[in-house]
Structure formats: structure tokens, C-alpha cells
VMD Tcl script that draws the C-alpha trace (Angstrom):
set ca {
  {15.64 9.52 -18.14}
  {17.97 7.39 -16.05}
  {18.77 7.91 -12.40}
  {22.37 9.03 -11.85}
  {22.69 6.66 -8.89}
  {21.72 3.71 -11.11}
  {24.15 4.80 -13.83}
  {27.03 4.91 -11.33}
  {26.03 1.50 -9.97}
  {26.03 0.01 -13.47}
  {29.52 1.42 -14.15}
  {30.82 -0.02 -10.89}
  {29.28 -3.44 -11.56}
  {30.44 -3.56 -15.19}
  {34.05 -2.48 -14.69}
  {34.54 -3.54 -11.05}
  {35.69 -0.07 -10.00}
  {34.59 2.53 -7.48}
  {33.22 5.93 -8.51}
  {34.20 8.70 -6.11}
  {32.37 11.94 -5.51}
  {28.79 13.15 -4.87}
  {26.00 10.91 -6.17}
  {22.48 12.29 -5.88}
  {19.73 9.67 -6.11}
  {17.13 12.16 -7.36}
  {19.25 13.51 -10.23}
  {18.04 12.33 -13.62}
  {20.20 11.97 -16.73}
  {18.74 12.15 -20.23}
  {21.90 11.75 -22.32}
  {25.68 11.31 -22.14}
  {28.25 13.48 -23.95}
  {31.94 12.71 -24.47}
  {34.23 15.69 -23.91}
  {36.93 15.91 -26.57}
  {40.06 18.05 -26.27}
  {40.86 20.87 -26.69}
  {38.84 22.13 -23.75}
  {36.03 24.57 -24.72}
  {35.64 27.24 -22.03}
  {32.37 28.41 -23.60}
  {30.60 25.08 -23.11}
  {27.51 25.48 -20.89}
  {26.72 22.05 -19.32}
  {23.06 20.90 -19.30}
  {21.71 19.76 -15.95}
  {20.29 16.53 -17.41}
  {23.45 15.56 -19.33}
  {26.34 13.49 -18.01}
  {29.70 14.53 -19.47}
  {32.60 12.10 -19.57}
  {36.30 12.83 -20.03}
  {39.80 12.00 -18.74}
  {41.30 13.81 -15.78}
  {44.63 14.87 -17.43}
  {42.74 16.55 -20.31}
  {40.44 18.66 -18.16}
  {42.28 20.59 -15.49}
  {41.07 23.11 -14.57}
  {37.60 21.70 -15.22}
  {34.56 23.48 -16.59}
  {32.59 24.85 -13.62}
  {29.21 23.24 -12.88}
  {27.49 20.37 -14.62}
  {27.54 16.64 -14.02}
  {30.97 15.46 -15.18}
  {32.69 12.11 -14.74}
  {36.50 12.09 -15.04}
  {38.51 8.91 -15.70}
  {42.17 8.18 -14.84}
  {42.07 10.53 -11.84}
  {45.28 10.15 -9.80}
  {44.51 13.05 -7.46}
  {42.52 12.75 -4.23}
  {41.54 16.41 -4.28}
  {38.52 16.06 -6.55}
  {36.09 15.23 -3.73}
  {33.35 17.41 -5.18}
  {33.40 15.68 -8.60}
  {32.67 12.22 -10.00}
  {35.98 10.51 -10.58}
  {37.38 7.06 -11.33}
  {41.01 6.38 -10.51}
  {41.39 3.55 -13.04}
  {42.39 4.29 -16.63}
  {39.24 2.95 -18.29}
  {38.42 3.13 -21.99}
  {36.29 6.29 -22.35}
  {34.15 4.89 -25.15}
  {33.48 1.66 -23.23}
  {32.23 3.71 -20.27}
  {30.20 5.88 -22.66}
  {28.52 2.78 -24.15}
  {27.77 1.45 -20.68}
  {26.01 4.69 -19.71}
  {24.08 4.81 -23.00}
  {22.84 1.24 -22.39}
  {21.46 2.20 -18.97}
  {19.75 5.28 -20.41}
  {18.30 3.15 -23.23}
  {16.96 0.55 -20.78}
  {15.30 3.27 -18.74}
  {13.73 4.83 -21.82}
  {12.42 1.43 -22.85}
  {10.92 0.92 -19.39}
  {9.35 4.39 -19.49}
  {7.80 3.65 -22.88}
  {6.37 0.38 -21.61}
  {5.01 2.16 -18.55}
  {3.31 4.64 -20.87}
  {1.80 1.73 -22.82}
  {0.40 0.21 -19.63}
  {-1.00 3.61 -18.66}
  {-2.69 3.90 -22.05}
  {-4.21 0.43 -21.56}
  {-5.47 1.56 -18.15}
  {-7.01 4.71 -19.61}
  {-8.58 2.74 -22.46}
  {-10.38 0.48 -19.97}
  {-8.93 -2.90 -20.99}
  {-8.66 -3.96 -17.34}
  {-6.19 -6.19 -15.53}
  {-5.73 -8.60 -18.42}
  {-4.79 -5.90 -20.90}
  {-2.34 -4.36 -18.42}
  {-0.66 -7.69 -17.70}
  {-0.45 -8.59 -21.38}
  {1.29 -5.27 -22.08}
  {3.62 -5.80 -19.11}
  {4.37 -9.33 -20.30}
  {5.68 -7.98 -23.60}
  {8.27 -6.00 -21.64}
  {9.12 -8.56 -18.96}
  {9.12 -11.58 -21.28}
  {8.23 -13.65 -18.19}
  {4.90 -14.99 -16.90}
  {3.12 -12.55 -14.58}
  {0.20 -13.21 -12.24}
  {-2.00 -10.80 -10.29}
  {-3.13 -12.30 -6.95}
  {-5.38 -11.11 -4.13}
  {-4.52 -11.31 -0.43}
  {-6.64 -14.47 -0.21}
  {-4.22 -15.99 -2.77}
  {-6.74 -16.22 -5.61}
  {-5.77 -15.17 -9.15}
  {-7.39 -12.08 -10.71}
  {-5.50 -12.26 -14.00}
  {-2.37 -13.74 -15.55}
  {-0.30 -13.36 -18.68}
  {-0.05 -15.56 -20.65}
  {-3.74 -16.00 -19.88}
  {-3.62 -19.80 -19.89}
  {-0.26 -20.10 -18.09}
  {-0.24 -21.66 -14.61}
  {2.71 -23.64 -13.30}
  {2.84 -26.18 -10.47}
  {2.40 -23.42 -7.88}
  {-1.35 -23.12 -8.56}
  {-4.50 -25.12 -7.79}
  {-7.89 -24.80 -9.47}
  {-11.27 -24.83 -7.73}
  {-14.59 -24.06 -9.44}
  {-12.64 -22.89 -12.51}
  {-10.77 -20.35 -10.37}
  {-7.04 -20.52 -9.67}
  {-5.36 -20.24 -6.27}
  {-1.79 -20.47 -5.03}
  {-0.98 -23.87 -3.55}
  {-0.63 -24.15 0.21}
  {2.97 -25.37 0.09}
  {3.97 -22.36 -2.01}
  {2.23 -20.02 0.44}
  {4.08 -21.71 3.29}
  {7.36 -21.18 1.43}
  {6.45 -17.49 1.02}
  {5.90 -17.27 4.76}
  {9.20 -18.97 5.63}
  {11.11 -16.62 3.34}
  {9.42 -13.56 4.90}
  {7.65 -12.69 1.64}
  {4.24 -12.17 3.28}
  {5.65 -9.87 5.94}
  {7.52 -7.91 3.27}
  {4.38 -7.52 1.13}
  {2.49 -6.11 4.09}
  {5.18 -3.68 5.25}
  {6.86 -2.56 2.01}
  {5.95 -1.47 -1.50}
  {9.35 -2.46 -2.89}
  {9.72 -5.77 -4.79}
  {11.32 -8.87 -3.30}
  {12.90 -11.75 -5.23}
  {12.99 -15.26 -3.75}
  {13.97 -18.74 -4.89}
  {11.54 -21.40 -3.57}
  {13.24 -24.59 -2.43}
  {11.28 -26.74 -4.87}
  {11.79 -24.51 -7.92}
  {14.97 -25.42 -9.78}
  {16.68 -22.37 -11.30}
  {13.44 -20.35 -11.22}
  {13.03 -17.26 -9.06}
  {9.87 -15.31 -8.26}
  {9.56 -11.55 -7.99}
  {6.77 -10.31 -5.70}
  {5.53 -6.74 -5.53}
  {2.64 -5.63 -3.33}
  {-0.31 -3.49 -4.42}
  {-1.70 -0.98 -1.93}
  {-4.79 1.19 -1.71}
  {-4.69 3.81 1.05}
  {-1.83 1.97 2.78}
  {-3.71 -1.35 2.87}
  {-2.28 -4.32 0.96}
  {-4.94 -5.52 -1.50}
  {-2.91 -7.87 -3.68}
  {0.44 -8.48 -5.27}
  {2.21 -9.30 -8.51}
  {3.95 -12.65 -8.83}
  {6.46 -12.81 -11.70}
  {8.35 -15.97 -12.64}
  {11.86 -15.98 -14.16}
  {10.82 -18.84 -16.45}
  {12.10 -17.32 -19.71}
  {14.99 -15.14 -18.55}
  {16.76 -14.07 -15.33}
  {15.53 -10.94 -13.60}
  {17.24 -7.63 -14.33}
  {17.40 -4.45 -12.26}
  {14.87 -2.75 -14.53}
  {12.28 -5.47 -13.76}
  {11.94 -4.39 -10.13}
  {11.45 -0.75 -11.06}
  {8.92 -1.71 -13.73}
  {7.03 -3.97 -11.30}
  {6.70 -1.09 -8.82}
  {5.28 1.22 -11.50}
  {2.93 -1.53 -12.70}
  {1.65 -2.13 -9.16}
  {0.77 1.57 -8.83}
  {-1.17 1.50 -12.09}
  {-3.01 -1.68 -11.08}
  {-3.89 0.02 -7.79}
  {-5.61 2.76 -9.81}
  {-7.51 0.13 -11.79}
  {-8.59 -1.65 -8.60}
  {-9.98 1.57 -7.19}
  {-12.46 1.64 -10.07}
  {-13.97 -1.54 -8.62}
  {-16.86 -0.79 -6.27}
  {-15.77 -3.40 -3.72}
  {-12.49 -1.50 -3.18}
  {-13.79 2.03 -3.10}
  {-17.53 2.49 -2.61}
  {-20.28 1.16 -0.38}
  {-22.48 -1.38 -2.10}
  {-25.46 -3.53 -1.17}
  {-24.56 -7.02 -0.01}
  {-26.38 -10.11 -1.22}
  {-26.69 -11.72 2.21}
  {-27.12 -8.64 4.40}
  {-30.89 -8.85 4.95}
  {-30.97 -12.61 5.54}
  {-28.07 -12.67 8.01}
  {-29.37 -9.61 9.86}
  {-32.76 -11.28 10.32}
  {-31.05 -14.49 11.38}
  {-28.81 -12.86 14.03}
  {-31.56 -10.56 15.32}
  {-33.92 -13.55 15.62}
  {-36.46 -12.29 13.10}
  {-36.66 -15.75 11.47}
  {-38.83 -18.06 13.56}
  {-39.15 -21.19 11.47}
  {-36.95 -23.47 9.42}
  {-39.31 -23.27 6.46}
  {-39.00 -19.48 6.25}
  {-35.21 -19.72 6.51}
  {-35.16 -22.43 3.83}
  {-37.26 -20.26 1.52}
  {-34.84 -17.35 1.96}
  {-31.90 -19.62 1.22}
  {-33.55 -20.90 -1.94}
  {-34.08 -17.32 -3.10}
  {-30.38 -16.64 -2.49}
  {-29.41 -19.78 -4.38}
  {-27.49 -21.18 -1.39}
  {-27.23 -24.76 -0.14}
  {-26.28 -25.48 3.45}
  {-24.78 -28.58 4.98}
  {-25.04 -30.35 8.34}
  {-22.69 -28.20 10.43}
  {-22.38 -24.45 10.97}
  {-19.89 -21.98 12.47}
  {-20.14 -18.26 13.11}
  {-16.92 -16.31 12.58}
  {-16.23 -12.66 13.36}
  {-13.39 -10.67 11.76}
  {-12.07 -7.45 13.26}
  {-9.18 -5.19 12.30}
  {-6.20 -4.20 14.39}
  {-2.79 -2.61 14.03}
  {-1.65 -0.82 10.89}
  {-4.42 -2.03 8.54}
  {-7.26 -0.72 10.72}
  {-9.95 -1.32 8.13}
  {-8.40 0.84 5.42}
  {-10.72 -0.46 2.68}
  {-14.39 -1.06 2.17}
  {-15.43 -4.21 4.09}
  {-16.83 -5.62 0.84}
  {-13.28 -6.08 -0.38}
  {-12.38 -8.28 2.61}
  {-15.66 -10.18 2.33}
  {-14.85 -10.94 -1.30}
  {-11.42 -12.23 -0.28}
  {-12.86 -14.39 2.50}
  {-15.25 -16.02 0.05}
  {-12.17 -17.46 -1.67}
  {-11.09 -19.15 1.58}
  {-14.52 -20.22 2.88}
  {-16.12 -21.84 -0.16}
  {-19.54 -22.42 1.44}
  {-20.33 -19.30 3.41}
  {-22.26 -16.07 3.62}
  {-20.84 -12.87 5.07}
  {-21.79 -9.27 5.74}
  {-20.63 -6.20 7.68}
  {-22.57 -5.93 10.93}
  {-22.03 -3.35 13.68}
  {-18.40 -2.73 12.73}
  {-17.47 -6.41 12.35}
  {-17.41 -8.79 9.40}
  {-19.67 -11.71 10.33}
  {-19.38 -14.93 8.33}
  {-21.63 -17.99 8.53}
  {-19.80 -21.08 7.30}
  {-21.31 -24.50 6.60}
  {-19.79 -27.90 5.89}
  {-20.32 -31.64 6.17}
  {-16.99 -31.87 8.02}
  {-17.09 -31.76 11.82}
  {-13.74 -29.99 11.95}
  {-13.77 -26.48 10.50}
  {-10.20 -26.78 9.21}
  {-11.08 -29.87 7.18}
  {-13.27 -27.73 4.93}
  {-10.86 -24.81 4.46}
  {-7.15 -24.24 3.99}
  {-5.94 -23.21 7.46}
  {-2.63 -21.84 6.12}
  {-4.43 -19.59 3.66}
  {-6.66 -18.30 6.43}
  {-3.72 -17.62 8.73}
  {-1.71 -15.83 6.04}
  {-4.75 -13.76 5.01}
  {-5.22 -12.67 8.63}
  {-1.52 -11.84 8.97}
  {-1.32 -9.94 5.69}
  {-4.38 -7.82 6.45}
  {-3.83 -7.47 10.23}
  {-7.15 -9.08 11.12}
  {-8.25 -11.17 14.13}
  {-10.89 -13.88 13.73}
  {-13.14 -15.31 16.46}
  {-14.64 -18.78 15.84}
  {-17.71 -20.17 17.59}
  {-18.46 -23.74 18.57}
  {-19.84 -25.97 15.81}
  {-23.66 -26.21 15.75}
  {-26.32 -27.94 13.63}
  {-29.50 -25.86 13.85}
  {-29.46 -22.77 11.63}
  {-31.89 -20.90 13.88}
  {-29.39 -21.27 16.76}
  {-27.07 -18.83 14.97}
  {-27.75 -15.92 17.43}
  {-26.42 -17.98 20.36}
  {-23.17 -18.72 18.57}
  {-22.93 -15.14 17.35}
  {-22.87 -14.19 21.07}
  {-19.89 -16.53 21.54}
  {-18.01 -14.67 18.81}
  {-18.84 -11.29 20.32}
  {-17.53 -12.44 23.71}
  {-14.24 -13.53 22.13}
  {-13.75 -10.23 20.33}
  {-14.61 -8.02 23.30}
  {-12.79 -9.87 26.10}
  {-9.13 -8.89 26.33}
  {-8.26 -11.93 28.48}
  {-9.22 -14.52 25.87}
  {-6.56 -16.96 24.74}
  {-5.37 -16.03 21.24}
  {-3.25 -18.29 19.06}
  {-1.61 -16.10 16.44}
  {-4.57 -14.15 14.98}
  {-7.21 -16.76 15.87}
  {-9.53 -16.94 18.89}
  {-11.71 -20.02 19.34}
  {-14.58 -20.49 21.76}
  {-13.23 -23.97 22.44}
  {-10.17 -22.37 24.08}
  {-12.18 -19.76 25.98}
  {-15.58 -21.15 26.98}
  {-14.55 -21.37 30.66}
  {-13.65 -17.68 30.60}
  {-17.15 -16.96 29.29}
  {-18.68 -19.02 32.07}
  {-16.65 -17.21 34.70}
  {-17.54 -13.79 33.31}
  {-21.24 -14.66 33.27}
  {-21.14 -15.81 36.91}
  {-19.19 -12.88 38.34}
  {-22.29 -11.08 39.61}
  {-23.42 -14.12 41.61}
  {-20.15 -15.81 42.64}
  {-16.73 -14.55 43.67}
  {-14.54 -16.44 41.20}
  {-11.60 -16.56 43.63}
  {-13.65 -18.84 45.88}
  {-13.80 -21.41 43.06}
  {-10.02 -21.95 43.10}
  {-9.16 -25.36 44.54}
  {-7.52 -24.89 47.96}
  {-4.65 -27.20 46.98}
  {-3.40 -24.63 44.50}
  {-3.61 -21.80 47.03}
  {-1.62 -24.00 49.41}
  {1.01 -24.71 46.72}
  {1.34 -21.00 45.98}
  {2.23 -20.29 49.61}
  {4.46 -23.35 49.82}
  {6.48 -22.29 46.76}
  {6.85 -18.80 48.16}
  {8.06 -20.02 51.56}
  {10.30 -22.89 50.34}
  {11.55 -21.51 47.01}
  {10.09 -24.45 45.07}
  {8.39 -24.53 41.64}
  {5.49 -26.91 42.19}
  {2.83 -24.51 40.86}
  {4.94 -23.83 37.76}
  {5.38 -27.58 37.22}
  {1.67 -28.31 37.62}
  {0.69 -25.46 35.34}
  {3.09 -26.71 32.65}
  {1.58 -30.18 33.03}
  {-1.86 -28.87 32.02}
  {-0.47 -26.58 29.32}
  {1.11 -29.64 27.68}
  {-2.06 -31.75 27.70}
  {-0.94 -33.76 30.76}
  {1.96 -35.30 28.83}
  {4.97 -35.99 31.05}
  {7.62 -35.98 28.30}
  {6.33 -32.79 26.69}
  {6.10 -31.12 30.10}
  {9.69 -31.96 31.04}
  {10.88 -30.67 27.66}
  {8.81 -27.53 28.15}
  {10.40 -26.94 31.57}
  {13.89 -27.95 30.34}
  {14.23 -30.56 33.10}
  {14.91 -34.28 33.10}
  {11.88 -36.57 33.06}
  {12.90 -38.06 36.43}
  {12.98 -34.55 37.92}
  {9.45 -33.98 36.67}
  {8.18 -37.20 38.27}
  {9.96 -36.30 41.52}
  {8.11 -32.99 41.61}
  {4.77 -34.66 40.83}
  {5.40 -37.08 43.68}
  {6.09 -34.23 46.09}
  {2.95 -32.42 44.89}
  {0.93 -35.59 45.56}
  {2.42 -35.79 49.07}
  {1.48 -32.20 49.81}
  {-2.01 -32.18 48.22}
  {-4.82 -34.40 46.94}
  {-3.29 -34.46 43.47}
  {-3.79 -37.82 41.71}
  {-3.09 -38.06 37.93}
  {-5.65 -40.89 37.68}
  {-8.48 -38.91 39.31}
  {-10.45 -37.17 36.56}
  {-12.42 -34.96 38.97}
  {-9.27 -33.64 40.66}
  {-7.63 -33.00 37.28}
  {-10.64 -31.04 36.04}
  {-10.86 -29.05 39.28}
  {-7.16 -28.14 39.14}
  {-7.29 -27.16 35.47}
  {-10.44 -25.12 36.03}
  {-8.67 -23.33 38.89}
  {-5.72 -22.52 36.67}
  {-8.18 -20.95 34.23}
  {-9.44 -18.68 36.99}
  {-5.85 -17.79 37.87}
  {-5.24 -16.81 34.24}
  {-3.54 -20.08 33.25}
}
mol new
graphics top color blue
foreach p $ca { graphics top sphere $p radius 0.5 }
foreach p [lrange $ca 0 end-1] q [lrange $ca 1 end] { graphics top cylinder $p $q radius 0.2 }
display resetview
């Protein structure tokens, strides 16, 4: 059955006219019937039938029913569907029949996909059935941008990378999705969105999110490689996403608690139950894991709308696609991940954009420890992560907190019982605060901006929206009033440390 609202829209688009009268979006039409004169007063209209006729032939009109009148010159028919233009009745009839046919075809294909779901053929069988209707390549992706299934099975265009025989969306394509608000749309809406990437000539992509208990767990990515998208494709994609959601809920990592491979080892490691490298190495060998020179501890916590809607195992599985060499488990309400690499910089061993988009899509914050080299030191760096997640005053960049940005805050918090932190503020800054207040100057603001911009004069003047000469004038005045000397490393550190105490 076709939606009356969609039928009216198709008529308006096809004939470039406006249909007047009440249009109810929830009314469904199963067939269309052409009224032929003479008028039959005994006709009892069906509620799921749309009747079509011409206004001059049907006055007064049969009471009730869903009736569309053409060539209506009167403005009094506000309670009926009317078109003022003198359209060909049979052409309008054919237009309506085509919409009803397209909807029936989509319903049949939906039933086929449902049968595949019930038969247990999994994601691949569902996508293959959907592909026969869409006649366009379709890919099922997770929120960590890895591919669960695709149809055709061996089809991957230039938007995908392969790693360990597993496919992932390329970073530049993910960035394009972000710029075109696709990621935000997938998180907040279940309706499809169609975009045209800048580097894809004449090819559009239809995205439709998949949700389980309000949490986004993946999405469909459909390419218009073989034919342009039609209105029915969006409706079909929404129905398909709901069926795939049902299939996903059969998977234990989406629905039920399961034992985790690394839970015992990581618990012993964090709780300091492993006391020698040889014992740790033996455990790692049993797990089949190899570790590299450098380590990081990361903690993931939920916030906002997502609020841990799914089993943590699902998110752990997604994170394993971003952190290739890692172990993770759910510990005291937080996902803890131990990552290892031969790279000194964490972001050299992972795709930072994928991490950021995963955090954004799932409404997750991550805390990242300092890099370390001794595996048995893991508990110390776990404590860094816990500080970051519990302290509301930590500096957060987007969804990411790093100990590198917040170690001074940790030091200050640890010393609060022994030292009054206000007494550690350099007296020059307290003097400047009073001076600004009494003389209506902005020397503290200028100095603070100087440290925020890594002591770069040009960047600072741009940040403050002042001329570079104005900036140097203010620095000169600050030097006259205080001990400030841009070449004195001790003074610079003392000032910057004081700004940290003041909240930077």
C-alpha cells in the first residue's frame, strides 16, 4: 500500500501542479479507481481506495471516501482533494498506479529480506537480497568504520582501505562525511541522508544509521554507481536498517554479557597481582599477543545521549578496529584499553580521525596516559587515566583528555593537603591582576594568550585580534612592570605554572 502523502507528492512533481485539500500522511492507498459518468449514488467508497474524476462531472459529490477531482474551478472544495488544472484523467491515473506499484515492489522486497533474516542467512544474505532491489552496491559498516558485509561481496571502490584482510573506510572519506554533517546526522536521526563527496564524480552516497536501544551501532552506505537514487530507496533503506538491527541483536556482543579474552590478565596487571616480567610474558604467550616497545593506558567513558546503551563488549570490538595492537576490558564501569606500538607518538600507530569520529558518534570521552615502556608499570599509568576521567577541571580537546595536557593539575591536586596552591602563584601575576583592574588594561589577558599560543608572537596577536606592534608594546609594558623576560626560561615556566593554578 502506498502512502497518500507520497502519491500526492508524485502527482505534483510529475505534472508541476498543486493538489489542494486535506492530505493525511498516515492514510494508506491500496488501489486507484477512475469514476466514470453517470454518477452512481449507490457507490460505497473503500477507505483504502483513491477515486479520481473531473469536477464538472461530480457535483454534488459522493459523500465520504478519498476522492481527487481534476479541473476544479471553485475554491469552495477545501475539504476535498482537488486540482485546478485540466489534466488528462488517465495520465493522472497511470501516475498513481506507478507509485502504488513501486510501493508494492518495495514491500515485497522487504518481505524477502525478512525471510532471509528468519532463515538465518545473516548480514550477507540480507544485503544480497537488498542489492537485487536497489541495483546499487551496498555496504554495512560499524561505528569504527570497519565493514561487516557488502554486496556485491567483492565490491569495494576507492573509498575503502584493507588491513589484515579486513576493509575500512578511508580517512579522507570519513573526513568528508564529517564536513557534510553525515556523522552528526547518523547519531541523531534514523532517517537516511544522501551526500555527494567532493572527489566522487556523479556518484552520490546514501547513508542510513542502525540503532539498538537508541544507540547507533552502524550504518548502511549505498553508492549510486549503477543508477540515480529514487524516493523508494530511502524508505527501503530505513526498513532494511531496522531488520539488520534485529540481526545484530542476535550477536552476543550487542545483547548479552560474555567473558572477555583479556579480562583476567588486565585485571591482574592493574591490581598489581603480576610481580615479574616472566610471568607477564607467559600470560601474553598464552593469549597469543605480542607487545612492542611503548605502551599507553586509555580509559573510555560514556556521556550524553548514548550513556552506555549497549553491552561494553560491542564498543570493545569496535575499538579493536582502531587500535590494532591492544587489549581491552570493562573494569569498574570504564572500558580500559592497553595499547602498544613501536611508535613514540600514539597517533602514528592509529588513525586519529577514526578515533575522533568514533568518540563523537558514540558520545564517548577517552583519557590517555603518558607513554611508558615497562609493562608492570601499567597501574601507575592507569591512575593517570582515572585522574583525567574524575577531575572536572581537566583540559579536554573535543572528546579527548591527555595526561600531557593535565599533569600539572594532577600535581596540584596531590599537593593540596600540604600546600595552599594560591601561594604558588607568582606575585607578578597577582600584581598584574590588580594593575589591570585599576588601570583598565589587558596585560594579564595578553600574557595568558601568549602562553596559550605556545609563546608565538604572531599567533598571539592574531588570537587577540590586535596588530603585532600592539602586542610587542604590551609585552614591553609588562616587562617594565614585572620581572617578565621572554628569554628567561625559569620566569616563563613560573608564569605558565601560575596560569595553570589560576585555571589557565
